[in-house]
N, C-alpha and C positions, 0 to 999 in steps of 0.2 A: 296569857302569860307573854311578856315581852321577850322577843327572840334575842339571844345573846350574840353580840357582834363578834365575828371571827377575829382572833388576835393575829397580827402580823408583825413580827419583830424584824427590824432592819439593822444591819451593821454597815458602817461607813469606813472606807479605807482611803488613806491619803498616800498617793504615789510618790516615790522619790523622783526628783527632777534631775535626770542625767542626760538629757538631749543636748544641752549646752552647758559648758563648765561655768558660765557666768550666771546661769539661771538660778536665782535664790528666792524667787517669789513662791508663794504657796496659795492654793485655792481658798483655804480657810485657816485662820490663825488659832493658836492655843485658846485665846479668849472665846472664839466662835465655838470651838469644841466644848468648852466648859458650858456655854449657854445651851447648846443642843442637849448635852447630857443632863443638865439640870431640868430642862423643859420636858424632855421625853424619856428620861432614864427611870422614872418611877412607874407605878402601875397605871396603865392606860390601855385602851384597845389597840393602839399602835405604838410600839415602843422602839426607841433607839437602844439597841442592846449593847453595842460596843463601837468604839472608834479605834481603828488600827492605823498606825503610822509607820511607814517604812523609813529607816534612817536615811538622811540626805544632807546635802550641803546647804539646805535652805537657811534663810535668815534667822528663823526661830529655832533654837536648839531643841533636840529631842527631849531634854529634861523638862522643858516647859510644857510639852504635850503630855508627858507623864504626869506632871503636877495637875494638869487640867482633867485627868482621868482617862487619857487615852492609853492604848497598849502599843508600845514601840516594838516592832517586829519586822523581819524581812518577809514573813509569810502573810499574804493578804487573802488566803483561801477562805477565811471566815467572813470576809466582807461581801456585801451585796452590791454596794454602790462605791465605785472607785473614782476619786477626784484627783486630777492633775492640772497643771498649767499647760505645759507643752506635751506633745505626743510621747509615747514610750520610745526609747532609743532603738529597740529591736523588736521585731514582730514576735520573737520567741518569748518576750517578756509578758505577752498578753495571757490572761487567765481566762479559760473558757467559761461561758455561761454567766458572765458578769455584766453589770451596767457600768459604763465608763463615761466620765465627763472630762473633756480636754479640748484644746485647740487642735483639731485633727488636720486641717488644711487638705480636706478631700472634697469638700462640697463644690469646688470649681473644677473638679476633674484633674487636679494636679498630678501629672504622670509620676513624679517622684514619690507620691504617697499612695499610688494605686495598689502596691504590694501590701501596704499596711491595711488598706480597706479590705482587700481580699482576705487577709488573715482575720480581720474582725468578723467578716461574714462566715468564714470557715469555722470559727470558734464560737459561733452563736452568741455574739456579744451585742448588747444594746448600747449604741453610741449616741450621746448627746454632745453637740458641738456648741461651745460658748458663743462662737461667732454668729450662730443662727438664732440665739435667744434674743428676740427683738419684739417691739410693739410698733403699731402704726401711729404716726403723728402727722399733723398738718404742717407743711412747709410754707411758712408765711412769705418766704423769699422767692417762692416759685409758684405764684398764682394759686396758692392754697392747695396744691397737689399733695397727695399722701406719700410719705416716705417712711422707711424703716429706721427706727432708732434702737441701737443695741442697748440691752439692759445690763449686761455684765461686761465691763471693760475696765481699763486702768486709768480713766479720767485724765486729769491735767498734769500727771506726774512726768510725762515726757517733756512738757514745757519747763517744769521746775528743774528737772535734772539737766535739761539742755542749756538753761541759762547759767547754771553753776559751772558746767563744763566749758561754756563759752568764755566765762571770766578767766579760767585757766588758759584757754586758747589765746585770749587777748594778752595775757601776761607774758606768754612766750614770744608772741609777735613783737610786743613793745621792747622786750629784752633784746631781740635781734636788731632793733633800731637804737639800742644804747640806753634804754630807759628801764630802771628797776622800779617796779610798782607793786603795791599790795596784791594785785591780781595774780602775780606769779606764785604767791604763797597760798592761793585758793585751791585746795585739793579738788579733784573731780568728785562727782556725787557719790560714787560707790565707796569711797574711802570712809565716808561717814556712816555710822550705824543706822541713824534715822534722820528724819527731816529736822527734828529739833536740834540735833547736834550740828547739822549743816547750817541751819539758819543762824544759830548762835555764832558760828564762825563768820558767816557773811556779815552779821551785825558788827562783829569785832573789826573786820576788814573795813567796813564803812566808817567806824570810829577813827581808824588810822587815816583814812582819806580826809575826813572832816577836820581832824586835828593837824595833820602834817601837810596835807595837800598832795597833789600829784607833782611829778618833776616839773621844774620851772619852765623848761624848754618845750614841754608837751602842750599842744593845743587843747582846748576844751574837748572832752570826749563826748560825742553824740551817738546814741544808740537809736537805730531806726527799727521799729517793731511792725511787722506785717501780719495780717490776719486778725480775726476777731473771735476765734473759737477758744476751746479749752486750752489748747497748746499755748497760744499767745497769752491768755490770762494767767496761766501758770508761770510763764517766763516773767511777766510783769510783777507778779507777787514777789519774786525774788529780787528783781531789779530795784523795787521800791523799798527794800530793806537798807539800801545804801543811800547816802545823802544825794538827793536828786532833785531835778526840776523838770517837769514835763513842759515842752515848748512846741511852738509851731515850726513849720519848715522855714518860714520867713525869718523867724528869730534865730534858727540854726544857721542860716546864711550870714547873719550879722555877727555870729560868734567866731567866725573863722580866724579873725586876726586879733582876738583879744588875748592879752598877756596872762601868763600864769604866775605863781602856781594856782591851780584850780582846786577847790575844796568840795565840789559837787560834780555829779554826772548829769548829763542831759538826755532826756528821752523824747522821742517823737513817735506818735502813733500815726502810721501811714494809712491813709484812706485810699479807696479805689480812685477817687478824684485825683490823687497825687501820682498815680502810677500808669494811667492809660488816658488816651485822648483819641478822638476820631482821626483816622488817617487823613493827612492833608488838610486838617482843620486850621483855618487862619485865625480862629478866635481862641486865644489861650485861656480866656476866662469863661469859656462855655461850661455850663454845669453838666456833669456827667449823668446821663440817663442810665442808671445801673441795670434796669430791666432790659433795655435795648442792648446794652453791652453784653449781658449774659446770653441773650438770644442771637446776637450777631457779632461775636468776638472778632471775626475776620475783618470787620470794618474799623478796627482799632489798632493802635500801636502803643508800645510801652513808652512812657516818659520818665520812668524811674531813673534811667542813666543821666538824664539832664536835670530833673527836678529834685531828686533825692540823693543819689549816690555821691555827688560832689560835696555834700554838706554833712555826711555822716561818717563815722569811724568804724562803727560796728553795725552789721545787719543781723537782726534776729528774725529768722524767716519761719513763720508758721502758717503760710498761706496755702490753700488748695490750688493746684495747677494741673492742667492737662494740655495736650497739644493744640487744642482749639484756641487757647489764649496766648497773647504775647507774653514772652518771658519778662521777668523783672529785670534781669541783667544778663546779657549775652557775653560770650567770650570777646567778641569784637568791641563791645561797649566797654568791657573791662580794660581791654588794651588801649582804648582811647583815653580812659581815665588815668592810666599809668603811662601815657605817651611821653616821648622825649621832652624833657624840660618842664613837665607838669609836676606840681607838688601835691599829688593826691595822697590822702592819708586814710584810705579805706584799709584798715588793719586786719579785720577779722569778720568772718561770716559764721554764725551759728545756724546751720540749716536744719532745723528741727523737723520740718516736713520731710526732709531726706529723700527727695525725688531726684534720682541720678540724671544729670544732664537736663534737668527740668527748669523750674522757674529761675533758679540760679544755675546757668548752663555749665559753669565750670565746677560744679559738684561732680567730679569725674567718677566717684566711687563712694559707697557707704564705708564708714570707718567702724572700727571695733573698739570695745572697751579697753583692750590692750594697747591699741594704737589709734587714739581718738581723733588725731589731727593730721592734716597734710598742708603743704604750702603750694599755692598755685601762682605761677609766674605769668601775668597777663601778656607780657611782651613775647615770651617764647612759647606760651601755652603749654608749659611743662609742669608736671606734678612731682613733688619731692616730699619725702617723709621728714625732711629737715626744715624746720621753720626758719625762714630767711628774711632779710630786710628788703628784698626785691620782689616780694610776692604777698598774696593775701592768705592769711591763715584760715583754714576751713575746718569746722567741726561738723561731722555728718554721721554720728552714731545712730544705728537703726533699732536698738533695743534699750532706749533710754529708761523706760519705767523700771527695768530690773535693777538700775543703779540705786533706786530708792525702794528697796524690796519691802521694808517694813510698812511704809504708808501705802504702797501699791497693793500689797497683800491685804491690808486692812480694808482698803477701799473696795477691792474686788470681792472680798469675803462678805462685806456688808451687802453688796448687790446680790450675791448668791444666796445668802441666808434665807430670804423669804421663799425662794424656790425649793430649798432643801426642806424647809418646814412643811411645805405643801406635799412633798414626797412622803415625808414621815407620817404626818397627820392623816394623809389620805390612804394609808395602808398600801403603799406602793408595792407592786410586783412587776418584774420586767416582762411578764407575759400578758399583762393587761393591755387593753386597747388604749394607746396613749391619747387618741383623739377624744375618747369618752371619759377617761379617768383623770387626765391632767389638764391644767389650764393651757390656753392656746400658745402662750409664750414658750412653754416647755414642749408641748406636743409638736410644734412646728420645728423644733430644734433636734428632734429625734431622727438620726440618719439611718440607723439600721435596727432591726428587731426580728427575732426568730429566724436568723440566717438570711434575711432579705433586706433590700433597701426599702424604706418606707415610701409611700406614694409621692411625697414632695420631692424625693431625691432619686427616683427611679431613672432619671435621665443619666445618672452617673454610670449606670450599667453599660450604656452604649459607648461611653468613653473608655470603660475598662476593657471592652471587647473589641476595640477598634482594630488592633493588629490582626486578630484572627479573622475578622470580617473582611479586611482588605485582602489578605492572603488567599482567602477561599474563593473570592469572586472576580477580582479585577486586577489589572496592572495599570501602571501610569501611562502606558502606551495607548490604552483604550480611550475613546472620546469621553471627555469629562469636563466638569467645571472645577476650578480651584478657587475657593473663597477664603480670603483672609480678613477676619472680622476682629475689630478691637473696640473694647468698651467695657461697661459694667454688665457683662453678659449673664452672669449667674444671679447676682443679687436682684436684677431686674426681671428675671424669668425669660429673657430673650432667648437663651440657649434652648429652653424647652420648646418654645414655639418654632424655632428654626428646625429642630429635629422632627417636630410634628409635620412641618411642611415637606421635608424630605421624604418622610414615611408616607405622607398622603399622596405623593406623586409616584409611589412605588420605586423610588430611587434608593440606591445604596451609597454609603459614604465610608470614608476612613479619615482619621484625624492625623494630619501630617505634623501638626505642632499644637501644643497647648501650653502657653506660657502664662502663669498666674503669679503676679507679684503679690506677696502677702501684704496685709495691712501693716503699714509702718507708722509707729507712734500714733496709732489711732486714726490715720488718714487712709481711706479706701483708695486702692489703685486699680487701674484697668487691666483686664485680661486680654490675651490674644489667642485666637483659635483659627487654625488653618484646616479647612475641610475640603477633601477631594470627593466630589459627588459624581456618581456614575448613574446613567439612565439608559433605558432601552431605546428611546427615541429623543430627538431634539426638542420636540414640543414639551415633554415633561421637564427636561432640564431648563427650558426657557421659562416655564411656570415656576420652577424653584427659584430661579434668579429674580424673576419679577416679584414674587411674594416675599422673599427675604429682603429685597430692597425696600419694599413697602413697610415691612416690619421695623426696619431701622428708622424709618421716618416716623412711625406711629408710636414707638416705645421711647419716649423722650428721656426717661431716667436712665436708659442704657447708655446714652451719650456715645453711640457707636458709629464707627465708620467702617467702610468695606472697600477692599480692592478685589477684583476677580480676574481670573485667568481662564480664557476660553480655549480649550484644546480642540474644538470642533471646526470643521470647514463648512461654512454656510453654502447651501446648494443654490440659493436664489435670494434676491433681496426680500421677497415676501416672507421668508422664513426668519428674518432677523428679529431679535427680541427688542422691543422698545419700552424702556422704563423711564423715558425722559419726557417732561412736559414741553410745550411749545417754546418756553423760555430757556430751556436747557440746551447745552452744546456738547457735542461729542468731538473732542480734539484728538486726532490721530497723530501720535508721536512715533516717527520711524527712527529707530536706534535707541540704545540703552547704555551709551557710554557715560563718562563722568559728567559731562555737561548736561545730559538729559535729566538727571535728578534735580538740578536747580530749576529747570523748566517745569518739571512735573510739580515741584513744591510750590512754585510761584503761581502758576495758573490754576493749580489744583487747590488753592486756598478757597476758591469760590465753590460752594456746594452745587451750583448750577453747571459746573464744568466736569464732565467725565473725561479723564485723561486715559486714552487707550494706547498702551505702549506695545509696540511690535518689535520683537527681536528674534534672532535665530535661537537664542538660548532662554529657556523658561526662567531660570534663576535670575538672569539679568533683567528680564522684563518685570518679574515680580518685585525685585529690589527697587527698581525705579518707580513702579506703580505705587509702592508703599508711601511715597512722598506726597501723594495727592489725597485729598479727603475722599474723593471718589476715583479710585484708580482701577484700571482694568488691564490685564496683561494677556497678550496673545503671542503664539509662536508663528514666525513666518521667516523662511529663508529668503531674505531680500535680495540675495544674489541670483536666485532662481525661484521667484515667487509664484509662478503659475497664475491661477485665477484668484488665489487668496488675497493678494494685494488689491485686486480690483474690488473684491467684496468689502475689504476693510475701508477703502476710499469711498465706496458707495454708501457706507454707513456714517461717514464722517461729515461734519460741517466744515472743517478746515483740516488741512494736512500740514504738519511741521516735520521737515526732514533734517535730521542731524546725521545723516549718512555721509560717507565720503563724497566729495564733489562729483566724481565720475559717475555716481549712481543717480544724480538728480535728474538728468534728462529722461531716463526711463520712468521715474516717478511723475515727472511733469507731464509726460505724454498721457499717462493714465488719468491724471487730474484734469487735463484738457478734455479728454474723452467723456469724463463723468461730470464736467463742469463744477469742479471743486477747487476752491482757492488753495494755494500752496505757499508756504514760507520755508526758505532754506537758510542755512547759516554759512553759506559759501559765496565767494565772489561770483559775479555774473560771467559765466564762461561763454565761449563762442557758440557752443552747442545749445546752451540755454537761450542765448540771444536770438538764435534762429527760430525760436518758438514764439517770438513776440506776436506775429500776425495771427497765429492760431489761438493765442491767449485772448486777443481782442475779439476774435470771431466767436469764441466760446463764452465771452463775457465774464472772464475770471481774472483774478490778479495773481501774479507770481512775484513775490517779494524776496529778493536775495539779500545778502548780508548788508545791513545798514546799522553800523555801530559807530566806532570811532573812525576807523579807516577800513573801507569807505563808509561814509555816513556823515558824521558831524563835520569832518574836514571839508568834504565837498560842499555841503550845504552852507557852511559858514563862508567858504571861498566865493561861492556864487552870489551870496548876499552882498558881499563887498564889491565884487566885480560888477554886478548889475547896478548897484548904487552909483558906482563911478561912471558907468556908461550912461545912466539915466541923467546924470548932470553934465553930460557932454565930454567927459574925460576919457583918457586912454590909459591902458595898462602898459607900462614900459618894462616892468620887471615884476615877476611873481615868484614868491617863495612860500611854501606851506610845510610846516613840520608838526609832527604829533607823535605821541607814544603813550602806551598804557603802562605807567610806572607806579611802583609802590611808593607810599609816602616815605620821606627820607628816614624817619625814625624806625620804620620796619623794614628798610632795605638792609637786612642784616645777614646777607650771605655774600660770598666772594663775587658773584655776578651783579650784586645790587639790583636784582630783578626777581619778580615772582611770576610763575607761569599761570596766567589767567586764561590761557587757551592751550591748545595742543603743544606740548614740548617739541614734538617732532616738527610741527609747523613752524615753530620759532627757529629751529635748527635749519630747516630748508630755506626759510626766508633770509637767513644770513648768508646764503649761497646764491641768491638770485642775481642775474645780470642787471645792471642799471644804466640808464642813459638820461641825460638832462642837458639843458641849454644854459650856457654861461657866457654872458657878454657876446652873444651872437655866434658862439662856437659850440658845437655838439661835443659833449664829454661822455665817453663810454667807459664803463667799469665792468670788468669781467667778474663773474660770480665768485671765482676763487680768490679775488682780491678785494671783495666788497668790504670785509671787516677791516682790512688794512687801510681803506680809504676814509675811515672815520675822522672827522675833524671836530675841534672844540666848538661848542655852541655857547656863546657868551651873553645871550640875552638876559639870563639870570645867573650871574657868575657864582653866587653863593651856593647854587645847586650842583656846580661842577658837572656839566652835561656834555655829551658829544652827539654828533649827528651823522647818520648814514644815508646815502641816496636810496630812494625807494622806487625800484623797478623803472618803468618807462614813463618819464615825465612829459615827453614830447607830445603824446597823444592828447594832453590836456590843453594844448594850444587851440585845437579845433573844438574840443568839448566845452571849454570855458569861453570860447570866443575871444581869445587874447593872442591872435596870430601875430600881432605887431610887437609883442614883448621880446626883448633881446635876451632875457633870462627867464627860464621856467624850471623851477626846482621843487620837487616834493621829497621830503626826508623823514627819517625815523629817528626819534630821540631815545637815547639811553644814558644812564649815568656813566661818568668817565671811568674807563678801565674795562667796561663790558667787552668791547670789541677786541682789545688786546688779549684779554684772558681767553675769550672764546676762540680767537684766531690761533693762539698757542705759539706765536713766534715773537 
């Protein structure tokens, strides 16, 4: 006799969405409810008994769910499986002993959601996270490597909603320039009930453009689209509802001076070839090697500002970006486009990728559905909520799919339905072994079960307990390593392996920082984790550092970078940790002031360079080290360094000192003793000059300040003088003037000056005594009167400049070999009025 299968009835509950007032999406629609009840509501071994729906502000009214056969009620106690989009608003809303599906934002250890996770565990809740429902696919663009593809997401609706909102953004910006256009009457996406209503309006707007044209004085509008994923495809679908013509960049350049009124819009698909080129490449027509670019982005620079931005009016940005890659458009490049006298017409940016200070650097913040736009003034670098004629209107809404809640919900529900069918038809019980009972896509998305984290997510427990662990065992004063790691740490599994390494060396850790940016409009973002690691001996900590560094190199899809801070004092050179190959360099940077970050960022672009930042203060060292791809931070009281400075220099290939000039001789003496090259950012002092013979004997170089002054001025002067002498000539009069000045169009403060070096240094330089030779007579200027001695400099009269004598010019008679000259003058240039304002008399 055939054994009768045990019947398991299941009820589903749909949670109200109350985490965000704008959230009107739903996991399954009334149509999906009707399908499930029709398919599984009759007699069968496994039946869907009921669907309960909590009242909510969702896009589909409660009455539609009732018509589909659901029960609308505040009480979901009778449901076994509860479906939401966002997490519950309060932990007290959780119902014990249930199965939940929603975006929990706990799988990356987000601190703000750890209380929610603890409540889920305490209430014996089984949690499935949509973000983890994925399957493995082959990435054809990455040498056939496997990557995860999410199965349940909101598709291209971010691009669709973003394009509609960008039309409204453009309309407001054009109005600020005195143009009334149909774009101004294009409501944002959320105003429309569904996509059909929205597209009908877009078509009507297109009809008006085609019939009446845009204002006669308005140039042809060119839209530049970046990216080739779902986001950009969605935006293009909407753009192409309007009268349009897709053109090339070359054709866009030719359109700039064509007369209106224009009855079509122009679109340009921007390719990678259009936005990057090899740094210092002399071949503008060189074909881009995309594979090489993705593997070596530091060797490339953006060409977007010169090849694209001057010829487009609207940028629709759907590109993936992270810090390894050059930006599409920086703040400085935007300022150049909007510079004085330039007729740039970049009106609007729809940044659907929504990466704050990312590929579009002046996306200073994400915007909300309430306030979707802001204006960025490239010249002042100021942001305003008021769209104005002197700036770029920017759209950066970060929850765009919810503006098209009908289609987003339908799309999401269609992806979820096959998984729900498997739950129901398989006779699901929350106590079953998910790995045996459910398909892999669902089993691997189960975060908690029976009051515990499932094996794939047990790493989160360490993150939840970090505060207790730290308090119980260690303090920050104990010797330790501090690692700051940034990348796709969780999706790639890197975090699990790092914690395994720490545990394998019997070390303890605490987490100082865990910053996880949620996925924005379908684009994955990088996480940041700061671990403080304690060990009983240096060797174990050295092994942790070495193995974690190797992990970062081995796990490519993590795209991770690391800076580390070493709180230990090495006892001997033999104990130092070496994680560098023969081709790599350890650059010791002494000092962590404002200038140091630029140095760390520039030389830290190369992965072969480890930038070791030494400062008295841990926070300053860490902040500066963050600018380098491989940054390391150490504490060292450089006013009283003891043996620590010696050990740091001993480990370094070169030392760069950005310390006060008075500290350079002490550093130089250590470098001479250890035969390590040194670079400083200060003038050559008498004390440093006295070390010249010792440097030669040690076989090292000590390079002091070589920039504009001293630097280019001396070298250019000697080139001219040597050339005159080589031809038998004689120098009878010598004058050399220079100054680091801002371009006239950005000299926009009362001093007409920008501090590119220490403000205190500028102030002190304005009080220096000066002496020079004029027509055979020595002229001396007391420091108190230096500013009053400024004279007009008329070589370039249109720039209205003045000149101040620069320190002791007489010494250059001997240095330059121009003792016969009757006049020797070295001066500093400033814009007119600088000296009078600073002098204050």
